[in-house]
N, C-alpha and C positions, 0 to 999 in steps of 0.2 A: 534628434529632436532633443527635447529637454528631458522630457523623461528616462531616456537613456543615460546619461549624465547625472542625474539623481539616484542613490543608490536604490538599485529597487526591492533589494531584501526589504530593505526600512521606510518606503514609501506605501505600503500599502493603506488602508482606512485605518486611523485612528482609533484605540479608544477609550476616549474621556466622557468627563460628565459634562463639556460642554457642550448647549442644548442650540438647535440648529441656527436659532437668531442671535450667536455669536454674546449674548450675556451671563451667561453663566462663568464665571472666572476659576472655574476648579482646575488647577496646573498640577500635572502630578509628574513625580520625580522618580526614577529609578532608585532605589537609596542600596547602596551595594550592602549596609548593614543588615539591612532585611531582605536582600533578594527579592523587592516587589516593589511597584510602584504605588505610590504612595502618596496621600492628597498632599498640597505643598501648602503647609499654615505655618508661617513666621514664627519666631520665638516674641518678635516685639510687633504688636498689628502694625501693618502699612510699612516695616522697614525689612531690609534684607541683608544680611553682610555674608557676601562671597570671600572666602580664602582659596587660593591657588597656589600649589607651590613652584616656584623658580630657580633656576636655573643658577648652581656651583659655576662662579665667572672665572675661569682659568682658559678657557678659550673662545673663540668668536663664533657667535651662535650660527646655531645650524637651523634645518625647517622642523626638525623634529622639537625644537624647544618654544616653538610659537603654537603649537596644535593647539595644546589648554588654554593660555589665552586669548585666540581667536574664539574657542569654542564658550570660555567662561564669559566675553565680553558680550557675546549672542545672548546668551542667558540673563546677563544684565541688561542689556538691551528689551530684549522682550518683556522681565519684570518690571520694567521700568516704564512700558509700552501699559503693562495690565494696571498701573496704577502706582507704583512700590517705591520708595526713596532706598536705594540699592547703594552698597559700598563694596569696592571693592578692591581685593590687598591681594598683590605677588608680591612677595620675599624674593631677597636677593643672598641669598649665602657666598657673602666675603671672605671667609676663612673656615679651611678644609686641606685638607693634604694633599691634593691637586694643584689649591693655589700655590700651595706652597713648594710644591715640587718645581712646578711650570716656572714662578717666578725665580726659584735657583738656576732652571735651565736658561733664562733670560738674562740673567743676572739684573735682576730689577726689582723695586720691593714689591712685599704682599696686596698694600696698599695701591700702589702706582698701575698694577695688573688686574686688581678686582676692581679698579674706577675705569680702567681705560672700556674691558668689557663690557661691566654691567652698561656707561656710554652705548656702546654698541649696540647692547641688545635694547635698552628702552627705546634708540631710535629707530632702530626696524621694527617692534612692536606699534610705534606712532605713525610710522609710513603704512603699516596694516590697518589702520584706524581703532587700534586696541586702545580703550581709555580705560586708564587705571588710576583708582583715587589717593593709590599708597604703594611705593616702594621699600618697603621697612630692610632695611641693611643685618644682618644679623649682629656687627661689631658695633652698632650701635644701639644693641639690648643685651649688652652682659649685666650689666645691674639686674635685667628681669629675670634673667635665666637663672643668674645665681641665687636671687630668692624663693624660685620656685624648685630648686635644687635643695637647697636650706630647709625648704617646706616640706620635701620629700624623705628627707633623713633623718627629720623630727619625726612623722609620720609611721616612720619605721618600713619605708617603701623601696627606699634608696639606702648605699652605705661607701664610706668611705675604704679605699684600697690602694695601700702605695702609691696615694696623690691622685689619684683617680675616685669618681665617684660613678656607682654604678647603680641602674634601675632594677632591683630584685624581680625576675617574671612571676616568681613561686608565689609572691605574697599578693597578685594581684588575680582571682580565681576568671576575671572575663577577658583574661590575656587569648586573644587569639580572634576574638565574637569577631572583627572586620572580615578577617583573611579565611575566617573558618577553619583556623590551623590548631591544633595541639600541641602541648608542650614538645614531644618527641619530635615535631617535623619542622619546629623552629628552625633548625640549623640546616633547613634547603633554603633561609632566607638569602638573599642580597646583603652587605655591609656588615656583617653578625661577624665583628673581631673576637678571634680566639686569645685568651689571655689567661695566666695563672691565676692575675688577681681577682677573676670574678667566683663567685660561690656554684652558679648554673651558668653551661654555655648559651645561652641564650638571652644573659643578663644584659642591657644595654651600657654605653658610655655613655653617663650625664654629663661629665665634667672630664678632661682630658688633662695630665699634669704634662707641667714644659719640657720640653727635648730643648737642647742647645741651637740656636738660632733662629727657634720659629717664635711666632708673636705668643705672646702671652699676657695674660692679667690676673691680677691680685685675688684671692680666693681665699675662705676662712680653709682652704683642705691645703692651700701652697697656689705657689702662682701657674699657669695653665690655660687652656682654653675651653669653650665648647663643646661638646659632643651633635655630631648633623642633627637628631633628632628635638632637642628642647629647644630650636632655635624658634620654630613655624611654631612649637604651642605657647612661647612668651611674645611672640609678634603678633600672633591672631586675638590672642585673649586679651593684649594689650589695646588694637587696635578693633576687635569687634565685639569684643565680651566674654566673658569664661564660659557663656552657651553660646554659640550662634548660631546661623541658619547651614550655610551650604560650604563643607570641606572638598574642593576637588583636586584632581591631579591626574597625570598617567597612570594606565593600569598597573606598571612596572613600580609604582610606589603605596601600590596596597600592603605589601610585607616587604619589606618590617617597616619603612617609615611611617606610613599613618598607624598601624598596627601600637606602635611605639609613639607616637603622638597621645591616641585615643587612653592609653596607659599611664603614662605620665600626669596627663592633664586631669584625668578622671580622680585619679588617687592623690592628685594635686588640693583641686577643691572642690570637690566631694560632688561635682555635677556634670550632666551631661554634656558632653566637650561640642562634637558638634553633630546637628539636629538630620542633616542630610550628606552621606558620601557619595558624590560622582565621580566615577573612574572612564576617562578617555580612553578609546581604545589607542593602540600605538601607531606610529609611523612606518612604515616596511617599503624598502628598497622593492620596484618590483612589481609583479604581477602572480608571485607564486602564490594561487590561491591552496595551495596542501599545507604551507605551511601558516598562512592566516586561516584556515576553517574556515571561515566565513561566519562564525559565529561572536554572537553579541557578547562582551564579556565577563556573565555573570555565567556563563554555561562552564560546567566541568571542564578542565583542560583547556583554556581559552588562555589563561594565563601564561601557559607551558609552550602554547602553539607563537603566538603572540612576542614573546619573548624573542621565541629562536629565531623569530624572521625583524626582528623589529630593527629600524636605522640606529647606528650609535657609533662613536668615534673606535670604540675599540676593534668593530670589524672594519673599520675602514672604508663603508659605505655613505658615509656622511654627505650633505649639498649643505653649504654654508648660505644663511642667507644673502650677503653680500652675491655671492654667484649667484644664487634661483634669481635674486631681484637686477642682474645686471641681462637676463634672462626674459624674465616676465611680470609684467604689472604685479604691484602690491596687492589690487583690486583682485586678479585671477586669482592670485593665492591663498587670498580669503577664501573667496569663491569656490575655490576648489576643497579645499578644507570641511565647508558648511556641504559641501556636495555627495554626503557621506552620513548617516546618523553616528553619532558621538559615540559610542560605544562598541562600534567597530571598525576594525581595523583601519588605514586607510591606506591604501596601494599608491603609492609615489613610482610614477613614470614620465616623461615625456609627451608619449602617448596619451598619459591620461591628461595633461595638463592641457594639451591641446584639444582634446576632447572637451572640454569642462570649456576651455576658451572659447570654442564655437558657438557655445552655448550663450556665454556675455556676451559677445560679439552679437548676436539677435536681438538681445534685450538692447544695447546700445543704438542697434541698427533700428531699433522703433523709438527710441527716442529722438532720433533725426527726424524720423517723421511724422513723431508728435507736433515737433516745430516746425515741419512744414505745413501741418494742418492747424494750428494755431497759431501761428507767428512768434511765437517764445519758448523759451527753454525748456525741457523737461527737468532738469537739473535744478532748475528754481523754482519748480513748486514746491508749496507750503503744503506739506501733508500734515495729518495729525501726531502727535507726538504719542499719544495716550487713548489708549480705547474709549476714556471715557469723553476725550474731544471730538470720538472718532462717530457718530449716531449714522446710519447710512439707510435710507429708505429707498427701493427701487419704484414705488408708486405703480401703476399701471404699465410698466416699461420691460419686456423681455427681455432686453438687450444687460437693463441694470438689474435686476433679476437675477439672471446668470452669475453679474459681477459679485453681486450681496454673494451668490452659493460658495463660489469662488473664494470671497474674502472668509466668510466664515469656517471654508475647509481649512483653510491654510490655517488659522487661529487654533484650529482644531488638531492639526498637526502639532503646532507650537506648545501645547497645551497638555499634548501628548508625549511628555518628555523630551519635550526641543527638538521634536523629529523636523532639522533643516532640510534631511533629502525629500519627505513628502511635502515640506513647507515650497522648494524650490519647484522639484514638478506643478505645483498650483499654479506657480509663479507662470512657469511657460504655459500651459491652459488659458490662462489670463493678459498671457499679450498676444498670444494667438486670437483671443477674441476682440480683445483690443485691436488688432492690425484690420479685422474683418471690417469691426465696425469705421475705423478708418476707410476702408475701401468703397462702403456704404456711402459716409459723408462725400467722398472725393468724384463719384458718379453719379451723386444725386444733388450735392452741393444744399441739402436738408440742414438747416441752421438747428432744431430739435435735433438729429444725429451727430452733428458736431459739439450739445451742450452733452447729450449723451457721454460721448467718446471723452470728450472733456474730464468730466464727475471719474469715467470710470480707471481713468491714468493719474488720480488724484492715488486711488485706491493702491495701484502698483508702485507709488511712489510710496505710499504709505508703508507697504508690507518689505517694500525695499530696505527703507531707511531700517528696519528691525533688524534685517540682516547685515548692516554696513556696506552695503551694494549701493550703483547706480548715483554717487553723492555728486559725481562730478565727469565729465566728457574723459573718455576712455584714456588712461596713462601708459604709455608707451613703455615699454624694456628701459629701463635705468635712466627713466625720466628723457631718454630718445625714440628715436625710432626703428625696429628692427633691423633696416637696411644696416644704420649706424654701428649696432651690436656684432650684426655678421662682419663688416669692416674691421672692428677693432679686432672680434675674433682672429679674421685673417692676419693681421698684424704680428697679432701673439705668434702664429704660426711661422709667421717670414722669419721674426725675430728668437725665436728658437730654433731654426733653420741656422741662421746665423752665428748663433753660440754654439751649434755642436760644429761647425766649420773654422770657429775659433775666429772669427769676424767679427769681436768684440766692438772694436770700433762704431760699424753699422749699427750692435744691437743698441750699444749705449747711444747715437745717434736715435733711435726709431723712440725708448725711453724717455728724451730729452725733450723729442720733438713734442711728444703725445704732454709731457708735464707741463710744457706751454698753452695746449691747447686745454687743460684742465682734466685733462686725464691721469690719475694716476696708474703705474704699473707695480705688479707686485710678485717677487718671488718668493715662492715659495717648495719644500719638498715632494707635494704632489704638482710643480707644475705652475706659471704665471696666470694672474687675473688680473682685470682692469676694470677702474671705478672713475666714471663721472665725477666729477667735485662738485662742479658747479649744478651740478642737479641734486643735490643731497641738502 
């Protein structure tokens, strides 16, 4: 049942100020900064700015890279439904040690590598239905970063040292307020570089002096390139303002990245940087709940437990998006990511995906039944796109009264810190209710029953649109059917056996014949994979 798929621990009744008629719009957000839920009040009435930290583009995207984008795209969709004009930004870090090292390994330029991986990332987000307004690249914002760094130096919050420039954490009394750490605990954070050039071990680089063979830009302190943290401050404030509404990202970015962003931004402008800080749980491989802990991110010890089990390249347990999308539809992946409350860790496994897939299949089966009853496609229904467009009265109908109740409960869940798990459970109940109504019409042929069924189906489409699902008929794996995927996997196994037996002519023939059919075979250290080019 759907109720099993939606994370039960997070699907209990919401606690919001939303009234039973759905007319109160007090959306509440769990703010990492205050460690409590707060009523959402945008900086500029009617407008919302959302910034989500994007990837460092040096290797093909994996499933962990799209957790945040899918979550915050859904946040955008719901706030837009509530009537806000929303701007959504995801940055691209296209200059970094990892990019430099990978480009050297592949004997290509950092620019070519970064552009290729960025294109791969944006393509996959598009397939997952993620709607992003801006993808700023770090290398396009060097002047903005230099201006910020100069201001920080002039104000005494930063200091040049040996061609580098560092932020002095001891000059910012509030440093550590987001991660709830003090200066003595700072060295436990990731990506803190030890250097004799620093005044304090926790000082972080705003600018790094150039090294031979690395990309470099001119600056008042000599040629070099920006530090990691300054990029996001410069890009977010340029596109969303010096103070904006929501800053999002993975729980692992809370410290040091987001902590450092706050310090350098607020010391530079003297203003609050981001009003609400939202951190999503980490993607974790398998079902080891001992590692995950099953707690929401704000609870003590949760960061460590999620970090211990998270999916990452360094642990060799990643699943690339290309591989995942060859096995499962983009819609299923999106639905899977939303079936758990965003602050909880997401347990990745084929079993879990199949479980969620069974639910999604039931939803599409209902869409087929709708077409049988109404003679038109469910996916083409024109549902209200904002709450203001969607007044819904039950009249004296018991069925429509139940639809109204479920619709309002769905909105309560979403208003309560964007609880997609609870919302999905409510949609499950609505689908069950609609199927019963369809059965009643099929047995009675009563036109009033059919009219009520049609009205209820529009509500389902309205709620599905907020989650970005049920937008079209099911898309099978890799743009083809599951049988094709299985046959291609079998051909890869045959080809691998041929290579092991040194039958290279056969191996090459399989590759070449598949290429003529529009299937590209890519060989790597972790094995071979296929991609249907014509389906992209």
